[in-house]
Biopython code that builds the backbone (N, CA, C, O; Angstrom):
import numpy as np
from Bio.PDB.StructureBuilder import StructureBuilder

atoms = [
    (1, "MET", "N", (-1.436, -13.936, 2.742)),
    (1, "MET", "CA", (-1.376, -12.567, 2.290)),
    (1, "MET", "C", (-1.943, -11.680, 3.393)),
    (1, "MET", "O", (-2.930, -12.027, 4.041)),
    (2, "ILE", "N", (-1.313, -10.546, 3.593)),
    (2, "ILE", "CA", (-1.742, -9.592, 4.610)),
    (2, "ILE", "C", (-2.392, -8.401, 3.908)),
    (2, "ILE", "O", (-1.771, -7.738, 3.077)),
    (3, "LYS", "N", (-3.642, -8.144, 4.254)),
    (3, "LYS", "CA", (-4.358, -7.014, 3.671)),
    (3, "LYS", "C", (-4.100, -5.786, 4.537)),
    (3, "LYS", "O", (-4.407, -5.783, 5.729)),
    (4, "PHE", "N", (-3.538, -4.747, 3.935)),
    (4, "PHE", "CA", (-3.270, -3.502, 4.656)),
    (4, "PHE", "C", (-4.514, -2.621, 4.658)),
    (4, "PHE", "O", (-4.934, -2.129, 5.706)),
    (5, "ASN", "N", (-5.092, -2.428, 3.497)),
    (5, "ASN", "CA", (-6.341, -1.688, 3.335)),
    (5, "ASN", "C", (-6.937, -2.103, 1.991)),
    (5, "ASN", "O", (-6.504, -3.095, 1.406)),
    (6, "GLU", "N", (-7.917, -1.361, 1.501)),
    (6, "GLU", "CA", (-8.562, -1.726, 0.236)),
    (6, "GLU", "C", (-7.615, -1.602, -0.956)),
    (6, "GLU", "O", (-7.836, -2.230, -1.991)),
    (7, "LYS", "N", (-6.573, -0.805, -0.817)),
    (7, "LYS", "CA", (-5.666, -0.544, -1.932)),
    (7, "LYS", "C", (-4.412, -1.424, -1.915)),
    (7, "LYS", "O", (-3.875, -1.741, -2.976)),
    (8, "PHE", "N", (-3.940, -1.820, -0.739)),
    (8, "PHE", "CA", (-2.667, -2.533, -0.637)),
    (8, "PHE", "C", (-2.784, -3.840, 0.148)),
    (8, "PHE", "O", (-3.531, -3.933, 1.122)),
    (9, "SER", "N", (-2.030, -4.845, -0.299)),
    (9, "SER", "CA", (-1.793, -6.063, 0.466)),
    (9, "SER", "C", (-0.362, -6.503, 0.165)),
    (9, "SER", "O", (0.235, -6.078, -0.824)),
    (10, "PHE", "N", (0.178, -7.356, 1.029)),
    (10, "PHE", "CA", (1.553, -7.812, 0.814)),
    (10, "PHE", "C", (1.725, -9.220, 1.356)),
    (10, "PHE", "O", (0.946, -9.697, 2.182)),
    (11, "GLU", "N", (2.771, -9.867, 0.863)),
    (11, "GLU", "CA", (3.084, -11.228, 1.291)),
    (11, "GLU", "C", (4.568, -11.492, 1.105)),
    (11, "GLU", "O", (5.249, -10.805, 0.344)),
    (12, "LYS", "N", (5.052, -12.492, 1.812)),
    (12, "LYS", "CA", (6.464, -12.874, 1.754)),
    (12, "LYS", "C", (6.577, -14.208, 1.053)),
    (12, "LYS", "O", (5.834, -15.143, 1.351)),
    (13, "ASP", "N", (7.516, -14.293, 0.112)),
    (13, "ASP", "CA", (7.865, -15.603, -0.437)),
    (13, "ASP", "C", (9.295, -15.903, 0.016)),
    (13, "ASP", "O", (9.836, -15.190, 0.860)),
    (14, "LYS", "N", (9.900, -16.930, -0.527)),
    (14, "LYS", "CA", (11.231, -17.290, -0.027)),
    (14, "LYS", "C", (12.323, -16.326, -0.495)),
    (14, "LYS", "O", (13.455, -16.412, -0.019)),
    (15, "TYR", "N", (12.010, -15.417, -1.410)),
    (15, "TYR", "CA", (13.008, -14.504, -1.932)),
    (15, "TYR", "C", (12.826, -13.054, -1.479)),
    (15, "TYR", "O", (13.807, -12.354, -1.227)),
    (16, "CYS", "N", (11.578, -12.606, -1.377)),
    (16, "CYS", "CA", (11.352, -11.188, -1.104)),
    (16, "CYS", "C", (9.918, -10.948, -0.633)),
    (16, "CYS", "O", (9.131, -11.883, -0.480)),
    (17, "TRP", "N", (9.605, -9.688, -0.409)),
    (17, "TRP", "CA", (8.250, -9.241, -0.096)),
    (17, "TRP", "C", (7.584, -8.779, -1.386)),
    (17, "TRP", "O", (8.188, -8.061, -2.184)),
    (18, "GLN", "N", (6.353, -9.190, -1.582)),
    (18, "GLN", "CA", (5.565, -8.755, -2.737)),
    (18, "GLN", "C", (4.491, -7.792, -2.248)),
    (18, "GLN", "O", (3.695, -8.128, -1.371)),
    (19, "LEU", "N", (4.478, -6.597, -2.820)),
    (19, "LEU", "CA", (3.466, -5.602, -2.499)),
    (19, "LEU", "C", (2.480, -5.534, -3.656)),
    (19, "LEU", "O", (2.867, -5.295, -4.800)),
    (20, "HIS", "N", (1.204, -5.747, -3.351)),
    (20, "HIS", "CA", (0.152, -5.715, -4.361)),
    (20, "HIS", "C", (-0.654, -4.435, -4.183)),
    (20, "HIS", "O", (-1.162, -4.151, -3.099)),
    (21, "GLU", "N", (-0.762, -3.671, -5.260)),
    (21, "GLU", "CA", (-1.550, -2.443, -5.243)),
    (21, "GLU", "C", (-2.723, -2.636, -6.207)),
    (21, "GLU", "O", (-2.532, -2.956, -7.380)),
    (22, "PHE", "N", (-3.926, -2.436, -5.696)),
    (22, "PHE", "CA", (-5.138, -2.631, -6.488)),
    (22, "PHE", "C", (-5.681, -1.285, -6.943)),
    (22, "PHE", "O", (-5.647, -0.306, -6.198)),
    (23, "TYR", "N", (-6.181, -1.248, -8.171)),
    (23, "TYR", "CA", (-6.746, -0.019, -8.726)),
    (23, "TYR", "C", (-7.802, -0.386, -9.762)),
    (23, "TYR", "O", (-7.819, -1.499, -10.289)),
    (24, "MET", "N", (-8.675, 0.564, -10.040)),
    (24, "MET", "CA", (-9.727, 0.322, -11.029)),
    (24, "MET", "C", (-9.186, 0.665, -12.414)),
    (24, "MET", "O", (-8.783, 1.798, -12.675)),
    (25, "GLY", "N", (-9.184, -0.320, -13.283)),
    (25, "GLY", "CA", (-8.739, -0.136, -14.663)),
    (25, "GLY", "C", (-9.844, -0.571, -15.605)),
    (25, "GLY", "O", (-11.020, -0.566, -15.243)),
    (26, "LYS", "N", (-9.461, -0.947, -16.814)),
    (26, "LYS", "CA", (-10.425, -1.419, -17.795)),
    (26, "LYS", "C", (-9.990, -2.782, -18.312)),
    (26, "LYS", "O", (-8.805, -3.029, -18.539)),
    (27, "GLY", "N", (-10.967, -3.658, -18.490)),
    (27, "GLY", "CA", (-10.705, -4.977, -19.047)),
    (27, "GLY", "C", (-10.629, -4.915, -20.561)),
    (27, "GLY", "O", (-10.736, -3.842, -21.155)),
    (28, "LYS", "N", (-10.445, -6.062, -21.176)),
    (28, "LYS", "CA", (-10.377, -6.137, -22.639)),
    (28, "LYS", "C", (-11.671, -5.666, -23.292)),
    (28, "LYS", "O", (-11.671, -5.194, -24.429)),
    (29, "ASP", "N", (-12.767, -5.799, -22.561)),
    (29, "ASP", "CA", (-14.062, -5.360, -23.083)),
    (29, "ASP", "C", (-14.335, -3.879, -22.794)),
    (29, "ASP", "O", (-15.443, -3.394, -23.020)),
    (30, "LYS", "N", (-13.312, -3.161, -22.288)),
    (30, "LYS", "CA", (-13.383, -1.724, -21.984)),
    (30, "LYS", "C", (-14.280, -1.398, -20.792)),
    (30, "LYS", "O", (-14.550, -0.226, -20.531)),
    (31, "LYS", "N", (-14.744, -2.409, -20.071)),
    (31, "LYS", "CA", (-15.544, -2.189, -18.867)),
    (31, "LYS", "C", (-14.615, -2.066, -17.664)),
    (31, "LYS", "O", (-13.527, -2.641, -17.662)),
    (32, "PRO", "N", (-15.036, -1.315, -16.631)),
    (32, "PRO", "CA", (-14.201, -1.187, -15.430)),
    (32, "PRO", "C", (-13.891, -2.556, -14.831)),
    (32, "PRO", "O", (-14.760, -3.421, -14.724)),
    (33, "LYS", "N", (-12.638, -2.724, -14.447)),
    (33, "LYS", "CA", (-12.196, -3.994, -13.880)),
    (33, "LYS", "C", (-11.099, -3.725, -12.860)),
    (33, "LYS", "O", (-10.224, -2.890, -13.091)),
    (34, "MET", "N", (-11.143, -4.434, -11.722)),
    (34, "MET", "CA", (-10.110, -4.285, -10.704)),
    (34, "MET", "C", (-8.803, -4.861, -11.253)),
    (34, "MET", "O", (-8.767, -5.995, -11.730)),
    (35, "GLN", "N", (-7.747, -4.078, -11.182)),
    (35, "GLN", "CA", (-6.423, -4.481, -11.662)),
    (35, "GLN", "C", (-5.467, -4.564, -10.472)),
    (35, "GLN", "O", (-5.729, -3.988, -9.416)),
    (36, "LYS", "N", (-4.378, -5.273, -10.649)),
    (36, "LYS", "CA", (-3.378, -5.425, -9.590)),
    (36, "LYS", "C", (-1.996, -5.173, -10.168)),
    (36, "LYS", "O", (-1.641, -5.703, -11.221)),
    (37, "ASN", "N", (-1.223, -4.357, -9.464)),
    (37, "ASN", "CA", (0.175, -4.116, -9.810)),
    (37, "ASN", "C", (1.017, -4.656, -8.662)),
    (37, "ASN", "O", (0.780, -4.303, -7.507)),
    (38, "THR", "N", (1.996, -5.507, -8.960)),
    (38, "THR", "CA", (2.846, -6.094, -7.929)),
    (38, "THR", "C", (4.272, -5.596, -8.085)),
    (38, "THR", "O", (4.838, -5.615, -9.178)),
    (39, "THR", "N", (4.848, -5.147, -6.962)),
    (39, "THR", "CA", (6.260, -4.769, -6.928)),
    (39, "THR", "C", (6.956, -5.638, -5.885)),
    (39, "THR", "O", (6.308, -6.215, -5.012)),
    (40, "TYR", "N", (8.261, -5.725, -5.982)),
    (40, "TYR", "CA", (9.036, -6.639, -5.148)),
    (40, "TYR", "C", (10.042, -5.846, -4.323)),
    (40, "TYR", "O", (10.692, -4.931, -4.827)),
    (41, "HIS", "N", (10.163, -6.216, -3.027)),
    (41, "HIS", "CA", (10.988, -5.459, -2.091)),
    (41, "HIS", "C", (11.751, -6.412, -1.182)),
    (41, "HIS", "O", (11.256, -7.479, -0.819)),
    (42, "ALA", "N", (12.950, -6.012, -0.827)),
    (42, "ALA", "CA", (13.821, -6.874, -0.024)),
    (42, "ALA", "C", (13.390, -6.952, 1.441)),
    (42, "ALA", "O", (13.578, -7.986, 2.082)),
    (43, "THR", "N", (12.818, -5.877, 1.978)),
    (43, "THR", "CA", (12.478, -5.855, 3.396)),
    (43, "THR", "C", (11.052, -5.364, 3.622)),
    (43, "THR", "O", (10.465, -4.701, 2.766)),
    (44, "LEU", "N", (10.514, -5.698, 4.775)),
    (44, "LEU", "CA", (9.194, -5.205, 5.154)),
    (44, "LEU", "C", (9.235, -3.692, 5.351)),
    (44, "LEU", "O", (8.254, -3.005, 5.066)),
    (45, "GLU", "N", (10.340, -3.178, 5.828)),
    (45, "GLU", "CA", (10.491, -1.736, 5.987)),
    (45, "GLU", "C", (10.342, -1.024, 4.643)),
    (45, "GLU", "O", (9.725, 0.039, 4.573)),
    (46, "GLN", "N", (10.893, -1.594, 3.589)),
    (46, "GLN", "CA", (10.737, -1.011, 2.254)),
    (46, "GLN", "C", (9.277, -1.047, 1.807)),
    (46, "GLN", "O", (8.790, -0.092, 1.201)),
    (47, "VAL", "N", (8.585, -2.129, 2.100)),
    (47, "VAL", "CA", (7.161, -2.234, 1.754)),
    (47, "VAL", "C", (6.376, -1.120, 2.439)),
    (47, "VAL", "O", (5.566, -0.444, 1.804)),
    (48, "CYS", "N", (6.618, -0.930, 3.736)),
    (48, "CYS", "CA", (5.917, 0.122, 4.483)),
    (48, "CYS", "C", (6.232, 1.501, 3.912)),
    (48, "CYS", "O", (5.343, 2.345, 3.801)),
    (49, "GLY", "N", (7.485, 1.731, 3.552)),
    (49, "GLY", "CA", (7.869, 3.009, 2.964)),
    (49, "GLY", "C", (7.158, 3.275, 1.652)),
    (49, "GLY", "O", (6.736, 4.402, 1.393)),
    (50, "VAL", "N", (7.020, 2.259, 0.827)),
    (50, "VAL", "CA", (6.341, 2.415, -0.464)),
    (50, "VAL", "C", (4.853, 2.685, -0.249)),
    (50, "VAL", "O", (4.273, 3.527, -0.935)),
    (51, "ILE", "N", (4.232, 1.981, 0.690)),
    (51, "ILE", "CA", (2.813, 2.217, 0.978)),
    (51, "ILE", "C", (2.601, 3.658, 1.421)),
    (51, "ILE", "O", (1.682, 4.324, 0.944)),
    (52, "ILE", "N", (3.434, 4.142, 2.320)),
    (52, "ILE", "CA", (3.306, 5.527, 2.799)),
    (52, "ILE", "C", (3.574, 6.506, 1.669)),
    (52, "ILE", "O", (2.841, 7.481, 1.506)),
    (53, "ASP", "N", (4.617, 6.257, 0.887)),
    (53, "ASP", "CA", (4.960, 7.163, -0.217)),
    (53, "ASP", "C", (3.826, 7.249, -1.235)),
    (53, "ASP", "O", (3.444, 8.346, -1.642)),
    (54, "ARG", "N", (3.295, 6.123, -1.643)),
    (54, "ARG", "CA", (2.213, 6.124, -2.639)),
    (54, "ARG", "C", (0.930, 6.713, -2.062)),
    (54, "ARG", "O", (0.192, 7.405, -2.764)),
    (55, "SER", "N", (0.668, 6.444, -0.799)),
    (55, "SER", "CA", (-0.519, 7.014, -0.163)),
    (55, "SER", "C", (-0.410, 8.525, -0.048)),
    (55, "SER", "O", (-1.401, 9.231, -0.232)),
    (56, "CYS", "N", (0.768, 9.026, 0.251)),
    (56, "CYS", "CA", (0.979, 10.481, 0.312)),
    (56, "CYS", "C", (0.758, 11.117, -1.063)),
    (56, "CYS", "O", (0.337, 12.270, -1.155)),
    (57, "GLY", "N", (1.034, 10.382, -2.104)),
    (57, "GLY", "CA", (0.817, 10.891, -3.454)),
    (57, "GLY", "C", (-0.650, 11.153, -3.761)),
    (57, "GLY", "O", (-0.964, 11.918, -4.673)),
    (58, "ASP", "N", (-1.552, 10.527, -3.012)),
    (58, "ASP", "CA", (-2.984, 10.752, -3.191)),
    (58, "ASP", "C", (-3.486, 11.949, -2.389)),
    (58, "ASP", "O", (-4.621, 12.387, -2.573)),
    (59, "CYS", "N", (-2.647, 12.478, -1.502)),
    (59, "CYS", "CA", (-3.047, 13.609, -0.663)),
    (59, "CYS", "C", (-3.012, 14.901, -1.477)),
    (59, "CYS", "O", (-2.222, 15.049, -2.410)),
    (60, "GLU", "N", (-3.885, 15.827, -1.098)),
    (60, "GLU", "CA", (-3.972, 17.092, -1.812)),
    (60, "GLU", "C", (-3.461, 18.273, -1.000)),
    (60, "GLU", "O", (-3.449, 19.403, -1.489)),
    (61, "SER", "N", (-3.037, 18.024, 0.236)),
    (61, "SER", "CA", (-2.532, 19.121, 1.053)),
    (61, "SER", "C", (-1.525, 18.582, 2.062)),
    (61, "SER", "O", (-1.462, 17.380, 2.321)),
    (62, "LEU", "N", (-0.754, 19.480, 2.614)),
    (62, "LEU", "CA", (0.210, 19.108, 3.643)),
    (62, "LEU", "C", (-0.509, 18.577, 4.881)),
    (62, "LEU", "O", (-0.008, 17.673, 5.549)),
    (63, "GLU", "N", (-1.675, 19.133, 5.187)),
    (63, "GLU", "CA", (-2.446, 18.668, 6.337)),
    (63, "GLU", "C", (-2.863, 17.207, 6.161)),
    (63, "GLU", "O", (-2.831, 16.428, 7.114)),
    (64, "GLU", "N", (-3.251, 16.842, 4.947)),
    (64, "GLU", "CA", (-3.618, 15.448, 4.675)),
    (64, "GLU", "C", (-2.413, 14.529, 4.845)),
    (64, "GLU", "O", (-2.542, 13.429, 5.383)),
    (65, "ILE", "N", (-1.246, 14.971, 4.389)),
    (65, "ILE", "CA", (-0.024, 14.169, 4.543)),
    (65, "ILE", "C", (0.304, 13.998, 6.018)),
    (65, "ILE", "O", (0.627, 12.895, 6.458)),
    (66, "LYS", "N", (0.224, 15.075, 6.782)),
    (66, "LYS", "CA", (0.508, 15.001, 8.218)),
    (66, "LYS", "C", (-0.452, 14.034, 8.909)),
    (66, "LYS", "O", (-0.032, 13.245, 9.755)),
    (67, "ALA", "N", (-1.739, 14.090, 8.555)),
    (67, "ALA", "CA", (-2.724, 13.184, 9.148)),
    (67, "ALA", "C", (-2.422, 11.731, 8.766)),
    (67, "ALA", "O", (-2.523, 10.837, 9.606)),
    (68, "LEU", "N", (-2.057, 11.496, 7.514)),
    (68, "LEU", "CA", (-1.729, 10.150, 7.065)),
    (68, "LEU", "C", (-0.525, 9.604, 7.833)),
    (68, "LEU", "O", (-0.540, 8.457, 8.280)),
    (69, "LEU", "N", (0.504, 10.414, 7.984)),
    (69, "LEU", "CA", (1.704, 9.980, 8.713)),
    (69, "LEU", "C", (1.400, 9.745, 10.184)),
    (69, "LEU", "O", (1.911, 8.793, 10.774)),
    (70, "GLN", "N", (0.577, 10.595, 10.785)),
    (70, "GLN", "CA", (0.200, 10.414, 12.188)),
    (70, "GLN", "C", (-0.581, 9.123, 12.369)),
    (70, "GLN", "O", (-0.349, 8.381, 13.322)),
    (71, "ASN", "N", (-1.505, 8.855, 11.459)),
    (71, "ASN", "CA", (-2.299, 7.633, 11.522)),
    (71, "ASN", "C", (-1.407, 6.399, 11.373)),
    (71, "ASN", "O", (-1.585, 5.412, 12.087)),
    (72, "ALA", "N", (-0.457, 6.453, 10.456)),
    (72, "ALA", "CA", (0.465, 5.323, 10.260)),
    (72, "ALA", "C", (1.287, 5.081, 11.519)),
    (72, "ALA", "O", (1.489, 3.937, 11.924)),
    (73, "THR", "N", (1.756, 6.149, 12.129)),
    (73, "THR", "CA", (2.553, 6.032, 13.361)),
    (73, "THR", "C", (1.721, 5.420, 14.476)),
    (73, "THR", "O", (2.191, 4.523, 15.177)),
    (74, "GLU", "N", (0.483, 5.894, 14.651)),
    (74, "GLU", "CA", (-0.386, 5.354, 15.698)),
    (74, "GLU", "C", (-0.728, 3.899, 15.447)),
    (74, "GLU", "O", (-0.786, 3.108, 16.389)),
    (75, "THR", "N", (-0.954, 3.533, 14.198)),
    (75, "THR", "CA", (-1.261, 2.150, 13.859)),
    (75, "THR", "C", (-0.087, 1.241, 14.191)),
    (75, "THR", "O", (-0.279, 0.148, 14.725)),
    (76, "LEU", "N", (1.128, 1.684, 13.877)),
    (76, "LEU", "CA", (2.310, 0.873, 14.179)),
    (76, "LEU", "C", (2.527, 0.757, 15.684)),
    (76, "LEU", "O", (2.962, -0.291, 16.163)),
    (77, "LYS", "N", (2.234, 1.803, 16.429)),
    (77, "LYS", "CA", (2.359, 1.742, 17.892)),
    (77, "LYS", "C", (1.383, 0.726, 18.477)),
    (77, "LYS", "O", (1.727, -0.022, 19.392)),
    (78, "LEU", "N", (0.162, 0.704, 17.941)),
    (78, "LEU", "CA", (-0.837, -0.268, 18.409)),
    (78, "LEU", "C", (-0.405, -1.694, 18.085)),
    (78, "LEU", "O", (-0.602, -2.603, 18.891)),
    (79, "ALA", "N", (0.178, -1.889, 16.915)),
    (79, "ALA", "CA", (0.632, -3.216, 16.520)),
    (79, "ALA", "C", (1.798, -3.674, 17.381)),
    (79, "ALA", "O", (1.984, -4.873, 17.591)),
    (80, "ASP", "N", (2.586, -2.725, 17.881)),
    (80, "ASP", "CA", (3.753, -3.033, 18.689)),
    (80, "ASP", "C", (3.368, -3.388, 20.128)),
    (80, "ASP", "O", (4.131, -4.052, 20.830)),
    (81, "ALA", "N", (2.190, -2.949, 20.564)),
    (81, "ALA", "CA", (1.775, -3.125, 21.953)),
    (81, "ALA", "C", (1.425, -4.559, 22.267)),
    (81, "ALA", "O", (1.055, -4.871, 23.399)),
]
sb = StructureBuilder()
sb.init_structure("model")
sb.init_model(0)
sb.init_chain("A")
sb.init_seg("    ")
for serial, (resi, resn, name, xyz) in enumerate(atoms, 1):
    if name == "N":
        sb.init_residue(resn, " ", resi, " ")
    sb.init_atom(name, np.array(xyz, "f"), 0.0, 1.0, " ", f" {name:<3s}", serial, name[0])
structure = sb.get_structure()
């Protein structure tokens, strides 16, 4: 499994890419508990798009979105080097 950050990780099985999104929810006892939501994607490019899209949804301004996109671009450039 590849950990992207505290919120997202992903992995490949023989059929597709699984994207895991972690969030704080509540357990059966109503106490805070870390929860996981998994979605399935055909390509790694789709996984990256979903991570960026969901992360942008947490932004409160256009400046935050621009910074997030710039950071993602720089991170991918470093990984490519």
